[in-house]
N, C-alpha and C positions, 0 to 999 in steps of 0.2 A: 740702895744707899742707906748707910746707917745715919742715925739721928745726928751724930756729931758732925758728919760731913755736910748734911743739909744745913745745920746751924751755921757752919763755917761759910758755906756759900751764901746764905742769907745775910750774914754779917758783912761779907765782902761786897755783895751787891748793894746793900744799904749804904755803905761808904761811898761807892761809885755813883749811885743814883738813889737818893733818899725817897724818890717818888715811885720807884719800881714796885710793881705789884707782884705778889706771890700767891699761890693757891693755898687753901687751908691745909693745916698739918697732916691730915690723912693722906695727902698727895706728896708729902716730902720725899718719899721713896722714888718718885718719878722726876724729881728735880735733878737734872743731869749736868747743869752748868750755867754759865753766864754768857750771853751773847753780846758781842762787842762789834761796833762798826764805827769807822772814823766819822766824827761829827754827830753821832747819834747817841742817845742815852743807852747805857747798859741795861739789859733785860734778862729776866729769869727765863731759862730754857727747860722745857719739860719733854719727856719722852711720851708720845701719844700711846704707844703700845703698853707701856707700864701703867698709864692712867686707865686704859681700858681694862687691864688685868685687875687693878685695884677696885674699879667699879664692879667688876664681876665678883670679886671677893666679898663685896658688900651685898651681893644677892641679885644683881642685874644679869639678865641673859645677854649674850653678846650683842644681839641686835638692839636691845634697849641701852646697853652701855655705849654703843656707837652713836645712837641718836642723842643720848644725854651729853656725850662729849661734844659732838658737832654743834648742838644747839646751845647748851648751857655753859660750856667751858671754852672751846675754840671759837665759838660764835659770839662770845660775850666781849665785844669791843668796849673797853672802858678807858680809852684814850691812848696816848703815845707810850705809856708805860705798861701796856698790856703784855703779859708773858708771850713767848713764842713757843710753838709746839713742833717737834720734829718726829717724823716717822722713822724709827730706827730699823725698819725691816731691811734685810739684806737678801741677796740671792740665796745664800746658804740657809737663811731662815725659812725660805719658801721651797727648799729642796732642789734648787737649781744650782748648776755649776756657775761660779763667779768669775 
C-alpha cells in the first residue's frame, strides 16, 4: 500500500473512531482497511502476512518474526480499539487448488 492510501485510511478511521489504535508507520504497508461491525467501533485492519514480511525485511528470521508478531503485536491487547489482524493466505498462495 502506498503512503497516500495509508494516510487516507488513517484519516477516515480517525473520523469514525478517534480512539482507534494504529501500528507505527513502518507497518503502514500492512494496513489493508477498516473493520466495521454494527454497534461496534471501527478498527484498523492489518494483514498478518505483510507484517511478517516487513519484520523479516527488518532482519528477523521467519520464526522470530512469527514469535514477535504473536507476542508483541497480535498479543498486545490494549483495549477495545486494538487493531484486528487477518491472515490473507489463500489456497492459491499455498499451491493448492481453490
